[in-house]
C-alpha positions as CSV (number, residue, x, y, z in Angstrom):
1,M,0.1,-0.2,0.1
2,K,1.3,3.4,-1.0
3,K,2.0,5.9,2.1
4,Y,-0.6,8.4,0.9
5,D,-2.9,5.5,1.3
6,F,-2.0,5.0,5.1
7,E,-2.3,8.7,5.5
8,I,-5.9,8.5,4.2
9,L,-6.6,5.7,6.2
10,A,-5.2,7.1,9.1
11,V,-7.3,10.3,8.6
12,L,-10.4,8.5,8.3
13,L,-10.1,6.5,11.3
14,F,-9.5,9.5,13.6
15,T,-12.3,11.2,11.7
16,M,-14.8,8.0,12.6
17,L,-12.9,7.8,16.5
18,S,-12.9,11.4,17.6
19,P,-16.4,11.8,18.4
20,V,-16.6,9.0,20.5
21,V,-13.8,10.1,22.4
22,L,-15.4,13.6,22.7
23,S,-18.6,12.1,23.4
24,C,-17.5,10.0,26.3
25,S,-15.5,13.1,27.8
26,S,-18.6,15.0,27.8
27,E,-20.5,12.2,29.3
28,S,-18.0,11.7,32.1
29,S,-17.9,15.5,32.8
30,D,-21.7,15.5,32.8
31,K,-21.8,12.6,35.3
32,D,-19.0,14.3,37.6
33,I,-21.4,17.1,38.0
34,L,-23.9,15.2,38.8
35,M,-22.2,13.3,41.5
36,L,-20.7,16.7,43.1
37,E,-24.4,17.9,43.0
38,D,-25.5,15.1,44.5
39,K,-23.0,15.6,47.3
40,E,-23.7,18.7,47.8
41,E,-27.5,17.9,48.2
42,Q,-26.8,14.6,50.6
43,K,-24.3,17.3,52.7
44,D,-27.2,19.5,52.6
45,Q,-29.8,16.8,53.8
46,K,-27.0,15.6,56.3
47,E,-26.6,19.3,57.8
48,Q,-30.6,19.6,57.9
49,E,-30.8,16.3,59.7
50,E,-28.4,17.1,62.3
51,Q,-30.3,20.3,62.8
52,D,-33.6,18.4,63.1
53,N,-31.8,15.9,65.4
54,S,-30.9,18.5,67.7
55,L,-34.4,20.1,68.3
56,I,-35.6,16.4,68.8
57,H,-35.2,14.4,72.0
58,E,-36.3,10.6,71.3
59,G,-36.5,10.1,75.0
60,E,-37.4,6.6,76.5
61,I,-40.1,4.2,75.6
62,T,-41.8,2.2,77.6
63,S,-44.7,-0.3,76.8
64,D,-46.0,-0.1,80.8
65,R,-48.8,2.6,80.0
66,L,-51.9,3.7,81.9
67,T,-54.9,3.5,79.4
68,D,-57.1,6.7,78.4
69,N,-60.5,5.4,77.4
70,E,-63.3,7.7,78.6
71,D,-65.3,4.9,79.8
72,R,-62.6,3.5,82.0
73,F,-63.1,6.8,84.2
74,Y,-66.9,8.0,83.7
75,V,-70.0,6.1,82.9
76,N,-73.2,7.9,82.4
77,K,-75.6,6.4,84.9
78,I,-78.0,9.7,85.2
79,P,-81.7,9.3,84.6
80,L,-82.9,11.4,81.2
81,T,-85.5,13.4,83.0
82,E,-84.9,16.9,81.9
83,I,-86.0,20.3,83.6
84,V,-85.0,24.0,82.8
85,A,-83.6,25.9,85.7
86,S,-85.8,28.5,86.8
87,L,-83.7,31.5,87.8
88,K,-83.4,35.1,87.5
89,G,-80.3,36.1,85.7
90,D,-78.9,39.2,85.6
91,C,-76.7,38.4,88.5
92,S,-79.6,38.0,90.9
93,T,-78.3,37.1,94.3
94,Q,-81.1,34.4,94.6
95,D,-80.2,32.3,91.9
96,S,-77.5,30.1,94.2
97,Q,-80.4,29.5,96.4
98,L,-82.8,28.4,93.7
99,L,-80.5,26.6,91.8
100,N,-79.3,24.7,95.4
101,E,-83.2,23.9,95.7
102,Q,-83.9,22.3,92.3
103,I,-80.8,20.6,92.1
104,E,-81.8,18.8,96.0
105,A,-85.4,18.4,94.7
106,L,-84.1,16.3,91.2
107,S,-81.8,14.1,93.4
108,N,-84.6,13.8,95.7
109,A,-86.9,12.2,92.9
110,G,-84.0,10.0,91.5
111,G,-82.5,12.2,89.1
112,G,-82.1,13.8,85.9
113,V,-80.6,16.4,83.8
114,I,-80.9,20.8,84.9
115,K,-80.7,22.9,81.7
116,I,-79.7,26.3,82.5
117,Q,-80.3,28.5,79.6
118,N,-79.4,32.0,78.1
119,G,-78.4,34.6,80.5
120,T,-75.4,35.7,83.0
121,Y,-75.8,34.0,86.5
122,C,-73.5,34.9,89.5
123,I,-73.4,32.0,92.0
124,K,-71.5,30.5,94.8
125,S,-71.7,27.5,97.2
126,V,-74.0,25.7,94.5
127,Q,-73.8,22.3,95.9
128,L,-74.2,19.2,93.2
129,R,-75.8,15.8,94.5
130,S,-76.0,12.6,93.3
131,N,-77.5,11.6,90.0
132,V,-77.9,15.3,88.9
133,H,-76.6,16.6,85.5
134,I,-76.3,20.5,84.8
135,K,-76.1,21.1,81.3
136,I,-75.3,24.8,80.1
137,D,-76.1,26.6,76.8
138,S,-73.3,28.0,74.9
139,D,-74.8,31.7,75.3
140,V,-74.6,31.4,79.5
141,V,-72.1,33.5,81.4
142,I,-71.7,32.1,85.2
143,Q,-70.1,34.8,87.4
144,P,-69.4,34.6,91.1
145,D,-71.5,35.9,93.3
146,L,-69.2,38.4,95.4
147,S,-72.2,40.3,97.4
148,G,-72.2,40.6,100.6
149,N,-68.9,40.9,102.9
150,V,-66.4,38.8,100.8
151,A,-63.5,40.7,100.8
152,G,-60.5,38.3,101.7
153,K,-62.5,35.6,101.7
154,N,-62.7,32.3,99.3
155,I,-65.4,31.8,97.0
156,N,-66.6,28.2,95.5
157,M,-69.3,28.7,92.9
158,F,-69.6,24.9,92.6
159,L,-69.2,22.4,95.4
160,V,-69.0,18.7,94.6
161,G,-68.9,16.2,97.6
162,E,-67.2,18.9,99.9
163,N,-69.9,18.1,102.9
164,F,-71.2,15.0,102.0
165,Y,-70.7,12.3,99.4
166,V,-72.0,12.4,96.0
167,E,-72.3,9.7,92.9
168,N,-72.8,10.1,89.4
169,V,-72.9,13.5,88.4
170,A,-72.1,15.8,85.9
171,I,-71.4,19.7,84.8
172,T,-71.0,20.1,81.0
173,N,-72.0,22.2,78.2
174,S,-75.4,21.4,76.5
175,D,-73.6,20.1,73.3
176,E,-71.9,17.5,75.2
177,D,-68.4,16.2,74.4
178,N,-68.7,18.8,71.4
179,T,-64.8,20.0,71.1
180,D,-66.0,23.4,69.3
181,P,-65.2,25.9,71.8
182,S,-67.8,27.9,70.6
183,T,-70.2,25.3,72.0
184,W,-68.9,25.9,75.4
185,F,-71.0,27.7,78.2
186,K,-68.5,30.8,79.6
187,G,-67.4,32.0,82.9
188,E,-65.7,35.4,84.4
189,I,-63.8,35.7,87.4
190,P,-63.8,39.6,88.1
191,S,-60.5,41.5,88.6
192,G,-59.9,42.7,92.4
193,D,-57.7,42.2,95.3
194,N,-58.3,39.9,98.0
195,I,-60.6,37.5,95.3
196,G,-60.1,33.8,95.9
197,V,-62.2,31.9,93.5
198,R,-62.5,28.6,92.6
199,F,-64.8,27.7,89.8
200,V,-65.0,24.2,91.0
201,E,-64.0,22.1,93.5
202,F,-64.5,18.3,94.0
203,G,-64.0,16.4,97.3
204,H,-66.0,13.2,98.4
205,V,-67.2,12.4,94.8
206,N,-67.3,9.3,92.8
207,N,-68.1,8.9,88.9
208,F,-68.3,12.3,87.7
209,K,-67.5,14.8,84.7
210,F,-66.5,18.3,84.2
211,S,-66.6,19.5,80.5
212,G,-67.2,22.3,77.9
213,L,-66.2,25.4,79.6
214,S,-64.5,28.5,78.1
215,L,-63.5,30.8,81.2
216,T,-61.6,34.4,81.6
217,D,-60.1,35.2,84.6
218,N,-58.3,38.1,86.0
219,Y,-55.6,36.7,87.8
220,S,-57.2,35.5,90.9
221,R,-56.0,33.0,93.7
222,F,-56.5,29.5,93.1
223,S,-57.0,26.9,90.1
224,N,-60.3,27.0,88.8
225,I,-60.7,23.7,88.7
226,V,-59.8,21.9,92.4
227,L,-59.6,18.3,93.5
228,N,-59.3,18.2,97.4
229,L,-60.0,16.5,100.4
230,P,-63.6,17.1,101.4
231,A,-64.5,19.1,104.9
232,S,-64.2,15.4,106.7
233,N,-60.3,15.9,105.7
234,N,-60.5,12.2,105.3
235,V,-57.8,10.9,103.3
236,D,-60.0,7.8,102.3
237,E,-62.7,10.1,101.3
238,A,-60.6,11.3,97.7
239,S,-62.4,11.8,94.9
240,S,-62.4,8.9,92.5
241,N,-63.4,7.9,88.8
242,G,-63.4,11.1,86.8
243,V,-63.3,12.9,83.6
244,I,-62.4,16.8,83.2
245,K,-61.9,17.6,79.6
246,D,-62.4,20.2,76.9
247,V,-61.8,23.3,78.9
248,V,-59.8,26.7,78.1
249,M,-59.0,29.5,80.4
250,T,-57.3,32.9,79.9
251,G,-55.9,35.5,82.7
252,M,-54.2,33.0,84.8
253,H,-52.4,33.7,87.9
254,V,-48.5,32.2,87.6
255,G,-49.2,30.3,91.0
256,Y,-52.4,28.5,89.9
257,G,-54.0,27.5,86.6
258,V,-56.5,25.3,85.3
259,V,-56.4,22.7,87.3
260,Q,-55.0,21.8,91.1
261,M,-54.9,18.0,92.0
262,Q,-54.3,17.7,95.7
263,T,-56.1,14.3,95.7
264,G,-57.9,11.8,93.3
265,K,-58.0,8.1,92.1
266,S,-58.6,7.6,88.4
267,V,-59.1,10.6,86.9
268,L,-58.5,11.5,83.1
269,Y,-57.8,14.8,82.3
270,K,-58.3,15.8,78.4
271,N,-57.8,18.9,76.1
272,L,-57.1,21.6,78.8
273,D,-55.9,24.9,77.6
274,G,-54.2,27.5,80.1
275,Q,-52.9,31.1,79.0
276,G,-51.0,32.0,82.1
277,G,-50.3,29.6,85.5
278,V,-50.1,25.9,85.1
279,T,-53.0,24.0,82.9
280,L,-52.3,20.7,84.9
281,R,-51.0,20.9,88.6
282,V,-50.8,17.7,90.3
283,E,-49.5,19.2,93.4
284,T,-50.4,17.7,96.5
285,G,-49.8,19.4,99.9
286,A,-53.3,20.0,101.4
287,A,-52.4,19.8,105.2
288,A,-54.6,16.7,106.1
289,T,-52.8,14.5,103.3
290,N,-49.4,15.2,105.0
291,Q,-50.1,13.6,108.4
292,I,-50.1,10.3,107.3
293,N,-47.8,8.7,104.2
294,K,-50.8,7.2,102.3
295,V,-51.3,7.7,98.6
296,T,-54.0,10.3,98.0
297,V,-53.1,10.7,93.7
298,N,-52.9,7.5,91.6
299,D,-53.9,6.4,88.0
300,V,-54.0,9.9,86.8
301,V,-53.9,10.3,82.9
302,G,-53.8,13.4,81.2
303,R,-53.6,13.8,77.0
304,Q,-53.6,16.9,75.0
305,L,-52.3,19.9,78.0
306,T,-51.2,23.0,76.2
307,S,-49.7,26.0,78.0
308,R,-49.5,29.6,76.6
309,N,-47.7,32.5,78.0
310,G,-47.8,31.1,81.3
311,D,-45.3,28.9,83.8
312,A,-46.1,25.7,82.3
313,A,-48.6,22.7,80.5
314,F,-47.5,19.9,83.5
315,N,-46.3,20.4,87.2
316,M,-46.2,17.3,89.2
317,S,-44.8,17.9,92.7
318,P,-45.3,15.7,95.8
319,H,-45.1,17.0,99.6
320,R,-44.3,14.5,102.1
321,V,-46.2,11.7,100.6
322,D,-45.1,9.1,98.5
323,Q,-47.9,9.1,95.6
324,G,-48.6,6.8,92.8
325,R,-48.7,6.9,88.9
326,V,-49.6,9.6,86.6
327,D,-49.4,9.4,82.4
328,I,-49.3,12.3,81.0
329,E,-48.8,12.6,77.0
330,G,-49.7,15.3,74.2
331,V,-48.1,18.4,76.0
332,V,-48.0,21.8,74.2
333,S,-46.2,24.7,75.6
334,I,-45.5,27.8,73.6
335,N,-43.9,31.2,75.1
336,S,-44.4,29.4,78.6
337,T,-41.6,29.0,81.3
338,H,-41.1,25.4,80.7
339,A,-43.4,22.7,79.2
340,V,-42.8,20.2,81.9
341,Q,-41.9,20.5,85.6
342,I,-40.9,17.5,87.6
343,A,-40.4,18.8,91.4
344,A,-38.5,16.6,94.0
345,G,-40.7,16.4,97.3
346,F,-40.2,18.9,100.0
347,I,-41.6,19.3,103.7
348,G,-42.0,22.9,103.8
349,N,-42.3,24.6,107.1
350,K,-46.0,23.4,108.4
351,P,-45.9,22.2,111.8
352,G,-47.3,18.6,112.9
353,L,-46.8,17.0,109.7
354,I,-44.9,13.8,108.7
355,E,-41.1,14.3,108.4
356,R,-40.5,13.0,105.0
357,K,-40.3,14.7,101.7
358,G,-42.5,12.3,99.3
359,T,-42.2,11.0,95.6
360,F,-44.2,10.0,92.5
361,D,-44.6,6.1,91.5
362,S,-41.0,5.6,89.1
363,R,-43.7,4.2,86.1
364,S,-44.9,7.5,85.7
365,Y,-44.5,8.4,82.1
366,I,-44.8,11.9,80.4
367,G,-44.3,11.9,76.7
368,N,-45.0,13.7,73.1
369,I,-43.8,16.7,74.5
370,T,-43.5,19.9,71.9
371,V,-42.3,23.1,72.8
372,T,-42.0,26.6,71.3
373,G,-39.6,29.2,73.2
374,G,-40.0,32.9,73.2
375,V,-41.2,36.0,75.2
376,G,-44.2,36.2,77.2
377,A,-43.5,33.7,79.7
378,Q,-44.3,34.1,83.1
379,I,-41.2,33.9,85.0
380,K,-40.8,33.3,88.8
381,S,-38.0,35.2,90.8
382,K,-37.0,31.5,91.5
383,D,-36.3,30.7,88.1
384,F,-34.1,34.1,87.7
385,K,-30.9,31.9,88.2
386,Y,-31.6,30.4,85.0
387,F,-30.7,33.3,83.3
388,D,-27.2,34.9,82.5
389,C,-26.3,38.1,84.8
390,D,-27.6,40.8,82.2
391,D,-30.9,39.4,81.4
392,R,-31.7,38.2,85.3
393,R,-30.9,42.2,86.0
394,A,-33.7,43.0,83.5
395,L,-36.2,40.7,85.2
396,I,-35.4,42.0,88.7
397,L,-35.9,45.7,87.8
398,K,-38.8,45.0,85.3
399,C,-42.5,45.0,86.7
400,Q,-44.1,42.4,87.6
401,N,-47.1,40.7,86.0
402,P,-50.8,41.7,87.4
403,D,-50.7,38.6,89.8
404,N,-47.6,40.3,91.6
405,E,-45.6,37.0,91.7
406,S,-43.8,36.8,88.1
407,T,-42.3,38.8,85.6
408,Q,-42.8,38.8,81.7
409,G,-39.9,37.2,80.2
410,H,-38.2,34.4,78.1
411,S,-38.7,30.9,78.0
412,I,-36.1,28.6,79.7
413,G,-36.4,25.1,78.8
414,A,-38.4,22.1,77.9
415,V,-38.5,20.0,80.8
416,R,-37.3,21.5,84.5
417,D,-36.3,18.4,86.6
418,N,-35.5,19.0,89.9
419,A,-36.0,15.2,91.2
420,A,-33.8,13.3,89.0
421,A,-30.0,12.0,89.7
422,E,-28.7,13.7,87.0
423,G,-29.5,17.1,88.0
424,G,-27.6,16.1,91.5
425,C,-30.9,14.5,93.5
426,T,-29.7,11.9,95.5
427,G,-32.2,9.1,96.9
428,P,-36.4,9.1,97.9
429,D,-35.6,10.0,101.5
430,N,-34.2,13.4,99.7
431,G,-37.8,13.6,97.5
432,C,-35.7,12.3,94.5
433,Y,-37.8,10.0,91.9
434,E,-37.2,9.0,88.6
435,V,-39.9,9.4,85.8
436,V,-40.1,8.2,82.1
437,V,-39.7,11.1,79.6
438,G,-40.5,10.4,76.2
439,K,-40.0,12.4,72.9
440,I,-39.6,16.2,73.1
441,T,-39.6,17.9,70.1
442,K,-38.4,21.7,70.0
443,T,-40.3,23.6,67.3
444,N,-37.3,26.8,67.8
445,T,-34.2,27.5,70.0
446,D,-35.8,30.7,71.4
447,F,-34.6,29.4,74.9
448,E,-32.5,30.4,77.5
449,Q,-31.2,26.9,78.1
450,E,-29.7,25.0,75.4
451,D,-30.4,21.3,76.5
452,F,-33.7,20.0,76.9
453,F,-33.8,19.4,80.8
454,V,-33.0,22.0,83.0
455,F,-31.6,21.0,86.3
456,P,-30.1,23.0,89.5
457,T,-27.4,22.4,87.9
458,N,-27.6,24.8,85.4
459,A,-28.2,28.1,87.1
460,I,-26.1,30.6,86.4
461,G,-23.6,31.9,89.4
462,G,-21.1,34.8,89.4
463,C,-23.9,37.4,89.0
464,P,-23.9,40.8,91.2
465,Q,-26.5,41.5,93.4
466,V,-29.1,43.8,92.1
467,T,-31.1,46.1,94.4
468,E,-34.3,47.8,93.4
469,P,-34.6,51.3,93.1
470,I,-35.0,53.4,96.2
471,D,-38.4,55.0,95.1
472,G,-39.8,51.4,94.4
473,S,-40.3,52.4,90.3
474,C,-39.6,49.7,88.0
475,N,-39.3,49.3,84.0
């Protein structure tokens, strides 16, 4: 073959192969770009997952739980007989007596339903009796009767089992079990110094229900729903088998809130929403309960507990007594000091009581906690220690809220636990105990403390002492 034939052949071969080589080079380049993009995407995804994980505490898992089906706690045994309450309205001072008379007559006749229809009624010391259900329309407003010399006195609007045993009773909205707050009846607590009002107090009662209330408070003393010992102070006469649900309250005092449970066994709390204070406070301490180490709180179940601009959604605190189990799930806290507060037992300074600190059952569970931090929480002075020196000084010099016991400030953390060994608490004799804490989810990072748990050991020391202005003014 001639030389130029080889040259022609070489040119032809180069021409045929060049596109293939160029094509492979192009495909490799595109592939490299895609791989780089994929790596960047995986990196971003990993960073996002790490950030998301930093806001989630998976917590502990337990199969040993208390069940929350309502019919385990309350069964309607009230006759279907129905009457309409004959009341005067317009805050007549006669309505409490009239309602008491109608309740007694219906109970003596075997029981039934009393309907309270549109109007504003001012009442105090209305005593529910066995087998009576009070149904209240959504256009009804219930206020405390403040007539007469009530300054410095405590007022109970409704009493259930205070002076005698009752069973099979209920106070609900007329459209019972409707979770829409527009269907609930209204409550109003007026403002004023020396006003201590409880909307309803449960004592020696079995098989009870309370639901469907939307209440506006004005920082009055006492939680509006209270479970306590009856007038007999007999620890064996604590309330039992009840459901308290579908309640929203605003304007609550930091030291109180929606519910305070001093005593009670087999009680379900569900769909409670409080602005201010503590939504569900399982805090014992009534004097008579502290005279003997005997369980007065057990089988307590809470579901869907919400706190807004308050202290916490749930608080548990034993006083001198080794109490039973609680099972809490579905806690939501928005701009409150904490979502959950677990307090160690303590003795206090009341004389004549048993000398022990108290605990809760270690099988107790609190889980599915969702917490949003921000400004607007009711901060007690005892929690100032968790703020840095500058923020602490600002809180000390700031005007207090209308309850005169808290200052508006920044959320501290998710769970404050003073009872756990991790926080330095040692042994049941010192009021220490462990509870099972499940999943905690933070929706943001707007908290004073970064960790999910706030222990006494997280207190910030070394801050200079701050004295209030001589003229008593505040910022």
